[in-house]
CHARMM-style PDB file with segment names, atoms N, HN, CA, C and O in Angstrom:
ATOM      1  N   UNK     1      83.866 109.059  92.832  1.00  0.00      PROA
ATOM      2  CA  UNK     1      84.585 109.206  94.095  1.00  0.00      PROA
ATOM      3  C   UNK     1      84.479 108.115  95.028  1.00  0.00      PROA
ATOM      4  O   UNK     1      83.621 107.270  94.778  1.00  0.00      PROA
ATOM      5  N   UNK     2      85.279 107.957  96.185  1.00  0.00      PROA
ATOM      6  HN  UNK     2      85.976 108.644  96.388  1.00  0.00      PROA
ATOM      7  CA  UNK     2      85.146 106.836  96.875  1.00  0.00      PROA
ATOM      8  C   UNK     2      84.132 107.035  97.864  1.00  0.00      PROA
ATOM      9  O   UNK     2      83.518 108.098  97.969  1.00  0.00      PROA
ATOM     10  N   UNK     3      83.934 105.989  98.626  1.00  0.00      PROA
ATOM     11  HN  UNK     3      84.432 105.126  98.541  1.00  0.00      PROA
ATOM     12  CA  UNK     3      82.929 105.931  99.601  1.00  0.00      PROA
ATOM     13  C   UNK     3      83.536 106.800 100.957  1.00  0.00      PROA
ATOM     14  O   UNK     3      84.702 106.736 101.346  1.00  0.00      PROA
ATOM     15  N   UNK     4      82.555 107.545 101.513  1.00  0.00      PROA
ATOM     16  HN  UNK     4      81.608 107.597 101.197  1.00  0.00      PROA
ATOM     17  CA  UNK     4      83.109 108.431 102.579  1.00  0.00      PROA
ATOM     18  C   UNK     4      83.352 107.432 103.810  1.00  0.00      PROA
ATOM     19  O   UNK     4      82.715 106.396 103.997  1.00  0.00      PROA
ATOM     20  N   UNK     5      84.429 107.946 104.650  1.00  0.00      PROA
ATOM     21  HN  UNK     5      84.947 108.788 104.498  1.00  0.00      PROA
ATOM     22  CA  UNK     5      84.915 107.310 105.751  1.00  0.00      PROA
ATOM     23  C   UNK     5      84.144 108.011 106.933  1.00  0.00      PROA
ATOM     24  O   UNK     5      84.197 109.224 107.136  1.00  0.00      PROA
ATOM     25  N   UNK     6      83.447 107.146 107.666  1.00  0.00      PROA
ATOM     26  HN  UNK     6      83.404 106.160 107.502  1.00  0.00      PROA
ATOM     27  CA  UNK     6      82.738 107.682 108.955  1.00  0.00      PROA
ATOM     28  C   UNK     6      83.056 107.181 110.212  1.00  0.00      PROA
ATOM     29  O   UNK     6      82.832 107.810 111.246  1.00  0.00      PROA
ATOM     30  N   UNK     7      83.674 105.853 110.166  1.00  0.00      PROA
ATOM     31  HN  UNK     7      83.856 105.342 109.326  1.00  0.00      PROA
ATOM     32  CA  UNK     7      84.244 105.365 111.351  1.00  0.00      PROA
ATOM     33  C   UNK     7      85.530 105.958 111.775  1.00  0.00      PROA
ATOM     34  O   UNK     7      86.490 106.065 111.011  1.00  0.00      PROA
ATOM     35  N   UNK     8      85.528 106.361 113.075  1.00  0.00      PROA
ATOM     36  HN  UNK     8      84.748 106.274 113.695  1.00  0.00      PROA
ATOM     37  CA  UNK     8      86.510 107.075 113.717  1.00  0.00      PROA
ATOM     38  C   UNK     8      87.961 106.512 113.522  1.00  0.00      PROA
ATOM     39  O   UNK     8      88.927 107.235 113.278  1.00  0.00      PROA
ATOM     40  N   UNK     9      88.020 105.063 113.661  1.00  0.00      PROA
ATOM     41  HN  UNK     9      87.235 104.475 113.859  1.00  0.00      PROA
ATOM     42  CA  UNK     9      89.199 104.338 113.574  1.00  0.00      PROA
ATOM     43  C   UNK     9      89.745 104.261 112.183  1.00  0.00      PROA
ATOM     44  O   UNK     9      90.959 104.250 111.977  1.00  0.00      PROA
ATOM     45  N   UNK    10      88.771 104.201 111.142  1.00  0.00      PROA
ATOM     46  HN  UNK    10      87.785 104.210 111.310  1.00  0.00      PROA
ATOM     47  CA  UNK    10      89.207 104.181 109.843  1.00  0.00      PROA
ATOM     48  C   UNK    10      89.732 105.453 109.374  1.00  0.00      PROA
ATOM     49  O   UNK    10      90.665 105.498 108.572  1.00  0.00      PROA
ATOM     50  N   UNK    11      89.072 106.662 109.924  1.00  0.00      PROA
ATOM     51  HN  UNK    11      88.315 106.626 110.575  1.00  0.00      PROA
ATOM     52  CA  UNK    11      89.658 108.057 109.645  1.00  0.00      PROA
ATOM     53  C   UNK    11      91.016 108.169 110.053  1.00  0.00      PROA
ATOM     54  O   UNK    11      91.844 108.732 109.337  1.00  0.00      PROA
ATOM     55  N   UNK    12      91.351 107.575 111.364  1.00  0.00      PROA
ATOM     56  HN  UNK    12      90.678 107.118 111.945  1.00  0.00      PROA
ATOM     57  CA  UNK    12      92.646 107.872 111.729  1.00  0.00      PROA
ATOM     58  C   UNK    12      93.618 107.021 110.906  1.00  0.00      PROA
ATOM     59  O   UNK    12      94.636 107.566 110.479  1.00  0.00      PROA
ATOM     60  N   UNK    13      93.392 105.766 110.656  1.00  0.00      PROA
ATOM     61  HN  UNK    13      92.566 105.324 111.003  1.00  0.00      PROA
ATOM     62  CA  UNK    13      94.129 105.135 109.676  1.00  0.00      PROA
ATOM     63  C   UNK    13      94.351 105.662 108.293  1.00  0.00      PROA
ATOM     64  O   UNK    13      95.439 105.541 107.731  1.00  0.00      PROA
ATOM     65  N   UNK    14      93.365 106.219 107.772  1.00  0.00      PROA
ATOM     66  HN  UNK    14      92.481 106.318 108.228  1.00  0.00      PROA
ATOM     67  CA  UNK    14      93.529 106.908 106.477  1.00  0.00      PROA
ATOM     68  C   UNK    14      94.477 108.061 106.678  1.00  0.00      PROA
ATOM     69  O   UNK    14      95.450 108.193 105.936  1.00  0.00      PROA
ATOM     70  N   UNK    15      94.208 108.940 107.706  1.00  0.00      PROA
ATOM     71  HN  UNK    15      93.417 108.833 108.308  1.00  0.00      PROA
ATOM     72  CA  UNK    15      95.128 110.114 107.810  1.00  0.00      PROA
ATOM     73  C   UNK    15      96.539 109.673 108.060  1.00  0.00      PROA
ATOM     74  O   UNK    15      97.442 110.284 107.489  1.00  0.00      PROA
ATOM     75  N   UNK    16      96.804 108.712 108.828  1.00  0.00      PROA
ATOM     76  HN  UNK    16      96.070 108.216 109.292  1.00  0.00      PROA
ATOM     77  CA  UNK    16      98.144 108.118 109.128  1.00  0.00      PROA
ATOM     78  C   UNK    16      98.718 107.578 107.678  1.00  0.00      PROA
ATOM     79  O   UNK    16      99.866 107.908 107.378  1.00  0.00      PROA
ATOM     80  N   UNK    17      98.079 106.891 106.917  1.00  0.00      PROA
ATOM     81  HN  UNK    17      97.147 106.623 107.161  1.00  0.00      PROA
ATOM     82  CA  UNK    17      98.464 106.426 105.580  1.00  0.00      PROA
ATOM     83  C   UNK    17      98.789 107.650 104.848  1.00  0.00      PROA
ATOM     84  O   UNK    17      99.910 107.693 104.340  1.00  0.00      PROA
ATOM     85  N   UNK    18      98.010 108.650 104.702  1.00  0.00      PROA
ATOM     86  HN  UNK    18      97.100 108.615 105.114  1.00  0.00      PROA
ATOM     87  CA  UNK    18      98.398 109.763 103.857  1.00  0.00      PROA
ATOM     88  C   UNK    18      99.481 110.416 104.411  1.00  0.00      PROA
ATOM     89  O   UNK    18     100.385 110.692 103.622  1.00  0.00      PROA
ATOM     90  N   UNK    19      99.633 110.762 105.678  1.00  0.00      PROA
ATOM     91  HN  UNK    19      98.898 110.538 106.319  1.00  0.00      PROA
ATOM     92  CA  UNK    19     100.718 111.357 106.188  1.00  0.00      PROA
ATOM     93  C   UNK    19     102.094 110.546 105.954  1.00  0.00      PROA
ATOM     94  O   UNK    19     103.153 111.147 105.767  1.00  0.00      PROA
ATOM     95  N   UNK    20     102.006 109.197 105.976  1.00  0.00      PROA
ATOM     96  HN  UNK    20     101.146 108.710 106.127  1.00  0.00      PROA
ATOM     97  CA  UNK    20     103.140 108.438 105.878  1.00  0.00      PROA
ATOM     98  C   UNK    20     103.533 108.590 104.313  1.00  0.00      PROA
ATOM     99  O   UNK    20     104.724 108.697 104.021  1.00  0.00      PROA
ATOM    100  N   UNK    21     102.592 108.598 103.359  1.00  0.00      PROA
ATOM    101  HN  UNK    21     101.624 108.511 103.596  1.00  0.00      PROA
ATOM    102  CA  UNK    21     102.889 108.941 101.991  1.00  0.00      PROA
ATOM    103  C   UNK    21     103.654 110.296 101.879  1.00  0.00      PROA
ATOM    104  O   UNK    21     104.690 110.450 101.231  1.00  0.00      PROA
ATOM    105  N   UNK    22     103.050 111.190 102.549  1.00  0.00      PROA
ATOM    106  HN  UNK    22     102.209 111.065 103.076  1.00  0.00      PROA
ATOM    107  CA  UNK    22     103.675 112.516 102.327  1.00  0.00      PROA
ATOM    108  C   UNK    22     105.047 112.573 102.871  1.00  0.00      PROA
ATOM    109  O   UNK    22     105.893 113.245 102.281  1.00  0.00      PROA
ATOM    110  N   UNK    23     105.349 111.893 103.996  1.00  0.00      PROA
ATOM    111  HN  UNK    23     104.662 111.348 104.475  1.00  0.00      PROA
ATOM    112  CA  UNK    23     106.637 111.880 104.536  1.00  0.00      PROA
ATOM    113  C   UNK    23     107.704 111.178 103.680  1.00  0.00      PROA
ATOM    114  O   UNK    23     108.863 111.580 103.569  1.00  0.00      PROA
ATOM    115  N   UNK    24     107.217 110.141 103.115  1.00  0.00      PROA
ATOM    116  HN  UNK    24     106.276 109.814 103.204  1.00  0.00      PROA
ATOM    117  CA  UNK    24     107.997 109.442 102.092  1.00  0.00      PROA
ATOM    118  C   UNK    24     108.234 110.259 101.083  1.00  0.00      PROA
ATOM    119  O   UNK    24     109.405 110.259 100.703  1.00  0.00      PROA
ATOM    120  N   UNK    25     107.425 111.027 100.468  1.00  0.00      PROA
ATOM    121  HN  UNK    25     106.474 111.026 100.776  1.00  0.00      PROA
ATOM    122  CA  UNK    25     107.676 112.005  99.392  1.00  0.00      PROA
ATOM    123  C   UNK    25     108.707 113.018  99.767  1.00  0.00      PROA
ATOM    124  O   UNK    25     109.690 113.289  99.077  1.00  0.00      PROA
ATOM    125  N   UNK    26     108.411 113.542 100.889  1.00  0.00      PROA
ATOM    126  HN  UNK    26     107.613 113.322 101.449  1.00  0.00      PROA
ATOM    127  CA  UNK    26     109.280 114.553 101.486  1.00  0.00      PROA
ATOM    128  C   UNK    26     110.856 114.157 101.726  1.00  0.00      PROA
ATOM    129  O   UNK    26     111.783 114.944 101.535  1.00  0.00      PROA
ATOM    130  N   UNK    27     110.986 112.941 102.131  1.00  0.00      PROA
ATOM    131  HN  UNK    27     110.233 112.302 102.286  1.00  0.00      PROA
ATOM    132  CA  UNK    27     112.232 112.314 102.454  1.00  0.00      PROA
ATOM    133  C   UNK    27     113.071 112.016 101.124  1.00  0.00      PROA
ATOM    134  O   UNK    27     114.301 112.009 101.069  1.00  0.00      PROA
ATOM    135  N   UNK    28     112.185 111.770 100.053  1.00  0.00      PROA
ATOM    136  HN  UNK    28     111.187 111.776 100.098  1.00  0.00      PROA
ATOM    137  CA  UNK    28     112.887 111.451  98.864  1.00  0.00      PROA
ATOM    138  C   UNK    28     113.424 112.599  97.907  1.00  0.00      PROA
ATOM    139  O   UNK    28     114.151 112.378  96.939  1.00  0.00      PROA
ATOM    140  N   UNK    29     113.020 113.729  98.260  1.00  0.00      PROA
ATOM    141  HN  UNK    29     112.429 113.908  99.047  1.00  0.00      PROA
ATOM    142  CA  UNK    29     113.318 114.877  97.424  1.00  0.00      PROA
ATOM    143  C   UNK    29     114.713 115.339  97.599  1.00  0.00      PROA
ATOM    144  O   UNK    29     115.281 115.167  98.678  1.00  0.00      PROA
ATOM    145  N   UNK    30     115.259 115.877  96.665  1.00  0.00      PROA
ATOM    146  HN  UNK    30     114.798 116.016  95.788  1.00  0.00      PROA
ATOM    147  CA  UNK    30     116.646 116.321  96.690  1.00  0.00      PROA
ATOM    148  C   UNK    30     116.647 117.963  96.654  1.00  0.00      PROA
ATOM    149  O   UNK    30     116.303 118.534  95.620  1.00  0.00      PROA
ATOM    150  N   UNK    31     116.968 118.561  97.598  1.00  0.00      PROA
ATOM    151  HN  UNK    31     117.247 118.097  98.438  1.00  0.00      PROA
ATOM    152  CA  UNK    31     116.681 120.122  97.536  1.00  0.00      PROA
ATOM    153  C   UNK    31     117.447 120.652  96.433  1.00  0.00      PROA
ATOM    154  O   UNK    31     116.974 121.672  95.931  1.00  0.00      PROA
ATOM    155  N   UNK    32     118.543 120.194  95.923  1.00  0.00      PROA
ATOM    156  HN  UNK    32     118.928 119.365  96.331  1.00  0.00      PROA
ATOM    157  CA  UNK    32     119.123 120.903  94.864  1.00  0.00      PROA
ATOM    158  C   UNK    32     118.558 120.711  93.514  1.00  0.00      PROA
ATOM    159  O   UNK    32     118.918 121.438  92.589  1.00  0.00      PROA
ATOM    160  N   UNK    33     117.671 119.749  93.350  1.00  0.00      PROA
ATOM    161  HN  UNK    33     117.378 119.158  94.102  1.00  0.00      PROA
ATOM    162  CA  UNK    33     117.182 119.447  92.014  1.00  0.00      PROA
ATOM    163  C   UNK    33     115.617 119.473  92.082  1.00  0.00      PROA
ATOM    164  O   UNK    33     114.952 119.084  91.122  1.00  0.00      PROA
ATOM    165  N   UNK    34     115.024 119.952  93.269  1.00  0.00      PROA
ATOM    166  HN  UNK    34     115.564 120.267  94.049  1.00  0.00      PROA
ATOM    167  CA  UNK    34     113.595 119.961  93.301  1.00  0.00      PROA
ATOM    168  C   UNK    34     113.076 121.028  92.602  1.00  0.00      PROA
ATOM    169  O   UNK    34     113.509 122.169  92.755  1.00  0.00      PROA
ATOM    170  N   UNK    35     111.981 120.686  91.676  1.00  0.00      PROA
ATOM    171  HN  UNK    35     111.628 119.758  91.551  1.00  0.00      PROA
ATOM    172  CA  UNK    35     111.270 121.772  90.877  1.00  0.00      PROA
ATOM    173  C   UNK    35     110.168 122.500  91.681  1.00  0.00      PROA
ATOM    174  O   UNK    35     109.781 122.039  92.755  1.00  0.00      PROA
ATOM    175  N   UNK    36     109.666 123.639  91.158  1.00  0.00      PROA
ATOM    176  HN  UNK    36     109.981 124.014  90.285  1.00  0.00      PROA
ATOM    177  CA  UNK    36     108.638 124.208  91.670  1.00  0.00      PROA
ATOM    178  C   UNK    36     107.428 123.449  91.892  1.00  0.00      PROA
ATOM    179  O   UNK    36     106.711 123.516  92.891  1.00  0.00      PROA
ATOM    180  N   UNK    37     107.237 122.591  90.686  1.00  0.00      PROA
ATOM    181  HN  UNK    37     107.819 122.537  89.875  1.00  0.00      PROA
ATOM    182  CA  UNK    37     105.991 121.794  90.462  1.00  0.00      PROA
ATOM    183  C   UNK    37     105.965 120.836  91.659  1.00  0.00      PROA
ATOM    184  O   UNK    37     104.925 120.580  92.266  1.00  0.00      PROA
ATOM    185  N   UNK    38     107.238 120.286  91.984  1.00  0.00      PROA
ATOM    186  HN  UNK    38     108.082 120.493  91.490  1.00  0.00      PROA
ATOM    187  CA  UNK    38     107.288 119.342  93.051  1.00  0.00      PROA
ATOM    188  C   UNK    38     106.811 119.821  94.362  1.00  0.00      PROA
ATOM    189  O   UNK    38     106.137 119.152  95.145  1.00  0.00      PROA
ATOM    190  N   UNK    39     107.250 121.143  94.554  1.00  0.00      PROA
ATOM    191  HN  UNK    39     107.798 121.687  93.918  1.00  0.00      PROA
ATOM    192  CA  UNK    39     106.924 121.809  95.875  1.00  0.00      PROA
ATOM    193  C   UNK    39     105.427 121.995  95.772  1.00  0.00      PROA
ATOM    194  O   UNK    39     104.749 121.688  96.752  1.00  0.00      PROA
ATOM    195  N   UNK    40     104.871 122.441  94.739  1.00  0.00      PROA
ATOM    196  HN  UNK    40     105.422 122.690  93.942  1.00  0.00      PROA
ATOM    197  CA  UNK    40     103.388 122.823  94.495  1.00  0.00      PROA
ATOM    198  C   UNK    40     102.550 121.479  94.903  1.00  0.00      PROA
ATOM    199  O   UNK    40     101.499 121.524  95.542  1.00  0.00      PROA
ATOM    200  N   UNK    41     103.156 120.305  94.451  1.00  0.00      PROA
ATOM    201  HN  UNK    41     104.010 120.269  93.932  1.00  0.00      PROA
ATOM    202  CA  UNK    41     102.412 119.064  94.606  1.00  0.00      PROA
ATOM    203  C   UNK    41     102.360 118.770  96.047  1.00  0.00      PROA
ATOM    204  O   UNK    41     101.311 118.309  96.496  1.00  0.00      PROA
ATOM    205  N   UNK    42     103.415 118.989  96.872  1.00  0.00      PROA
ATOM    206  HN  UNK    42     104.268 119.363  96.507  1.00  0.00      PROA
ATOM    207  CA  UNK    42     103.613 118.578  98.210  1.00  0.00      PROA
ATOM    208  C   UNK    42     102.596 119.496  98.929  1.00  0.00      PROA
ATOM    209  O   UNK    42     101.870 119.041  99.813  1.00  0.00      PROA
ATOM    210  N   UNK    43     102.548 120.857  98.524  1.00  0.00      PROA
ATOM    211  HN  UNK    43     103.138 121.226  97.806  1.00  0.00      PROA
ATOM    212  CA  UNK    43     101.632 121.740  99.298  1.00  0.00      PROA
ATOM    213  C   UNK    43     100.163 121.196  99.057  1.00  0.00      PROA
ATOM    214  O   UNK    43      99.340 121.174  99.973  1.00  0.00      PROA
ATOM    215  N   UNK    44      99.891 120.776  97.827  1.00  0.00      PROA
ATOM    216  HN  UNK    44     100.560 120.795  97.083  1.00  0.00      PROA
ATOM    217  CA  UNK    44      98.643 120.269  97.497  1.00  0.00      PROA
ATOM    218  C   UNK    44      98.275 119.130  98.300  1.00  0.00      PROA
ATOM    219  O   UNK    44      97.134 119.122  98.762  1.00  0.00      PROA
ATOM    220  N   UNK    45      99.098 118.107  98.558  1.00  0.00      PROA
ATOM    221  HN  UNK    45     100.025 118.114  98.183  1.00  0.00      PROA
ATOM    222  CA  UNK    45      99.095 117.034  99.446  1.00  0.00      PROA
ATOM    223  C   UNK    45      98.687 117.569 100.778  1.00  0.00      PROA
ATOM    224  O   UNK    45      97.697 117.054 101.298  1.00  0.00      PROA
ATOM    225  N   UNK    46      99.237 118.419 101.331  1.00  0.00      PROA
ATOM    226  HN  UNK    46     100.041 118.837 100.908  1.00  0.00      PROA
ATOM    227  CA  UNK    46      99.103 118.953 102.650  1.00  0.00      PROA
ATOM    228  C   UNK    46      97.919 119.603 102.876  1.00  0.00      PROA
ATOM    229  O   UNK    46      97.364 119.555 103.974  1.00  0.00      PROA
ATOM    230  N   UNK    47      97.376 120.349 101.721  1.00  0.00      PROA
ATOM    231  HN  UNK    47      97.826 120.389 100.829  1.00  0.00      PROA
ATOM    232  CA  UNK    47      96.109 120.948 101.670  1.00  0.00      PROA
ATOM    233  C   UNK    47      95.042 119.983 101.808  1.00  0.00      PROA
ATOM    234  O   UNK    47      94.136 120.151 102.624  1.00  0.00      PROA
ATOM    235  N   UNK    48      95.121 118.838 100.937  1.00  0.00      PROA
ATOM    236  HN  UNK    48      95.857 118.701 100.274  1.00  0.00      PROA
ATOM    237  CA  UNK    48      94.184 117.691 100.908  1.00  0.00      PROA
ATOM    238  C   UNK    48      94.003 117.130 102.238  1.00  0.00      PROA
ATOM    239  O   UNK    48      92.898 116.955 102.752  1.00  0.00      PROA
ATOM    240  N   UNK    49      95.364 116.793 102.899  1.00  0.00      PROA
ATOM    241  HN  UNK    49      96.262 116.935 102.482  1.00  0.00      PROA
ATOM    242  CA  UNK    49      95.213 116.239 104.222  1.00  0.00      PROA
ATOM    243  C   UNK    49      94.530 117.076 105.228  1.00  0.00      PROA
ATOM    244  O   UNK    49      93.860 116.497 106.084  1.00  0.00      PROA
ATOM    245  N   UNK    50      94.611 118.332 105.237  1.00  0.00      PROA
ATOM    246  HN  UNK    50      95.156 118.802 104.542  1.00  0.00      PROA
ATOM    247  CA  UNK    50      94.096 119.371 106.077  1.00  0.00      PROA
ATOM    248  C   UNK    50      92.611 119.313 105.903  1.00  0.00      PROA
ATOM    249  O   UNK    50      91.870 119.260 106.885  1.00  0.00      PROA
ATOM    250  N   UNK    51      92.122 119.321 104.579  1.00  0.00      PROA
ATOM    251  HN  UNK    51      92.723 119.364 103.781  1.00  0.00      PROA
ATOM    252  CA  UNK    51      90.858 119.327 104.199  1.00  0.00      PROA
ATOM    253  C   UNK    51      90.195 118.023 104.798  1.00  0.00      PROA
ATOM    254  O   UNK    51      89.116 118.145 105.379  1.00  0.00      PROA
ATOM    255  N   UNK    52      90.758 116.846 104.689  1.00  0.00      PROA
ATOM    256  HN  UNK    52      91.634 116.747 104.217  1.00  0.00      PROA
ATOM    257  CA  UNK    52      90.195 115.627 105.209  1.00  0.00      PROA
ATOM    258  C   UNK    52      90.159 115.687 106.673  1.00  0.00      PROA
ATOM    259  O   UNK    52      89.175 115.214 107.242  1.00  0.00      PROA
ATOM    260  N   UNK    53      91.063 116.186 107.319  1.00  0.00      PROA
ATOM    261  HN  UNK    53      91.862 116.570 106.857  1.00  0.00      PROA
ATOM    262  CA  UNK    53      91.112 116.336 108.823  1.00  0.00      PROA
ATOM    263  C   UNK    53      89.783 117.150 109.167  1.00  0.00      PROA
ATOM    264  O   UNK    53      89.002 116.740 110.025  1.00  0.00      PROA
ATOM    265  N   UNK    54      89.582 118.267 108.487  1.00  0.00      PROA
ATOM    266  HN  UNK    54      90.217 118.600 107.790  1.00  0.00      PROA
ATOM    267  CA  UNK    54      88.529 119.138 108.740  1.00  0.00      PROA
ATOM    268  C   UNK    54      87.166 118.369 108.413  1.00  0.00      PROA
ATOM    269  O   UNK    54      86.198 118.636 109.125  1.00  0.00      PROA
ATOM    270  N   UNK    55      87.042 117.557 107.520  1.00  0.00      PROA
ATOM    271  HN  UNK    55      87.828 117.340 106.942  1.00  0.00      PROA
ATOM    272  CA  UNK    55      85.760 116.905 107.123  1.00  0.00      PROA
ATOM    273  C   UNK    55      85.594 115.767 108.381  1.00  0.00      PROA
ATOM    274  O   UNK    55      84.487 115.473 108.833  1.00  0.00      PROA
ATOM    275  N   UNK    56      86.758 115.224 108.832  1.00  0.00      PROA
ATOM    276  HN  UNK    56      87.657 115.462 108.464  1.00  0.00      PROA
ATOM    277  CA  UNK    56      86.581 114.145 109.800  1.00  0.00      PROA
ATOM    278  C   UNK    56      86.034 114.691 111.158  1.00  0.00      PROA
ATOM    279  O   UNK    56      85.305 114.045 111.911  1.00  0.00      PROA
ATOM    280  N   UNK    57      86.488 115.988 111.376  1.00  0.00      PROA
ATOM    281  HN  UNK    57      87.080 116.512 110.764  1.00  0.00      PROA
ATOM    282  CA  UNK    57      86.142 116.624 112.612  1.00  0.00      PROA
ATOM    283  C   UNK    57      84.652 117.045 112.705  1.00  0.00      PROA
ATOM    284  O   UNK    57      84.124 117.274 113.793  1.00  0.00      PROA
ATOM    285  N   UNK    58      84.024 117.133 111.578  1.00  0.00      PROA
ATOM    286  HN  UNK    58      84.453 116.947 110.694  1.00  0.00      PROA
ATOM    287  CA  UNK    58      82.643 117.263 111.467  1.00  0.00      PROA
ATOM    288  C   UNK    58      81.792 116.087 111.852  1.00  0.00      PROA
ATOM    289  O   UNK    58      80.614 116.251 112.169  1.00  0.00      PROA
ATOM    290  N   UNK    59      82.335 114.959 111.831  1.00  0.00      PROA
ATOM    291  HN  UNK    59      83.292 114.826 111.573  1.00  0.00      PROA
ATOM    292  CA  UNK    59      81.748 113.758 112.148  1.00  0.00      PROA
ATOM    293  C   UNK    59      81.747 113.554 113.591  1.00  0.00      PROA
ATOM    294  O   UNK    59      80.931 112.764 114.066  1.00  0.00      PROA
ATOM    295  N   UNK    60      82.607 114.204 114.380  1.00  0.00      PROA
ATOM    296  HN  UNK    60      83.270 114.846 113.994  1.00  0.00      PROA
ATOM    297  CA  UNK    60      82.657 113.913 115.797  1.00  0.00      PROA
ATOM    298  C   UNK    60      81.601 114.174 116.608  1.00  0.00      PROA
ATOM    299  OT1 UNK    60      81.668 113.918 117.810  1.00  0.00      PROA
TER     300      UNK     60
END
């Protein structure tokens, strides 16, 4: 596993990058051809992002 991020600025940068990746994935999907597995992966990405935000809040 990677080294934990404790610097506030690095935490914000990390979250922005993850959100940007999620938005790119969201923008690239085609509603007519999107499989349930794709939606499940996107939900997992959001869950991971939410978990990371909660972890970062504990360092405040």
